[in-house]
Structures are given as structure tokens and as C-alpha cells.
N, C-alpha and C positions, 0 to 999 in steps of 0.2 A: 807605650806605642800607643797613637793619634790614628785617627781611620783614615784620616790623608793615606798615613805612613804604609796599613796594614793593606789597602785600595792596591796603592802602587804593587806591592809585595808582593798578591795574588793575583795581581795582572803579568808579576812578572816570571808566577813556581807554576803555577796556576790559572791560565785567561780564563777556562768553559767555568768556574766557578762561580757560584747562581748569588748576590752579595739581597737583602733584604731591605726594598725599595721605601728611601722610607724613613730606615735606624741607624743612622751613621753614630748620633751619638748614642746606640747603644752597643755599639759594632766592638769589640775588645777582642779580636784575635782572629788565629788562623788551629783549625781543626786537621789535625788528620790521620784518615780510619786507613788501611790496607794501603791504597794503591790513592784512594779519595782524599781530595784535600775540601775543605768547606770556611768558609764565615762562618765564626763563634760570637754571637749574639748575648747580650745580656739578656735574660729573659723577663728581671721587674724592669730594666730602665726601658726597654722596650712598653711595656703596660705604663710609664712614666710617659713618653712619649705619646703615645696614643692620649690619657688624659690631660696633657699639657695641652700641646697642639689640636685636639679634634675633639678634648670636652667633655670626654667621657668619661663616669665616675671607670669608681675599679673595676666591681663584679664588668661592668660592659668586657672595661680594658681586656681584662681577661677571659670571659669570653672568645674577644673576636679574637683574639690571642692562640685561644688554641685552635676557634675554627676556620681562619682566614692564615696565618701565617705560620705557627708552629707547623696545622695541620693540614700542610698548604703541601704535599709532595712533587715534587716536578726532576729526584732522577738524583741519583748519588751525590752532584751537588747541589743540591737541597742546603743549605744553612743552617748550622747545629745553636740553641738556646740553650745557658743554665738549668739547669733544674731551678725550680724553685723549690727557694727555701724557707715560707712559712705553711 
């Protein structure tokens, strides 16, 4: 399933679901928890986006993700991210 299809599906089943802007290449699916639906992003792919798009090194990209993306709680529709596996 590509990002376009995931976004279309989310807009149909849960239009209030929030997306992580600028990370379409890392959008991998949809997560449900109880009554909440969330967009699911691959954390490491998000880091790769920051490295490639913004010219960050790995450590800076991880710090940015932790503080500004994963750490940006905006309610129950906040996107979810896969766990770091390294």
C-alpha cells in the first residue's frame, strides 16, 4: 500500500487523523487502538528523509525526530511511529 492509498483510506475512515507533514515516503500503514485511528510511519525511514531532504547527519535527525516529531503530541489522532530497531 503506498502513501497515496493510505491517505485516501484514512480520509474515508477517519478524516480527523493527523499526518506527519513531509514524511510521505515513510508512511507505511494505519494503526487502530481502541476507538482511535492513527497513521503509522516507519521511524528509520523518517530519519532517512531528514538526512536526504534536510542534509542532517544521523544523530541530528534522530534528535529532531524525538523532539519535534515523535514528541509532538497533538491528541489521540497524533501519528504513531515504529520502534527504533538499532
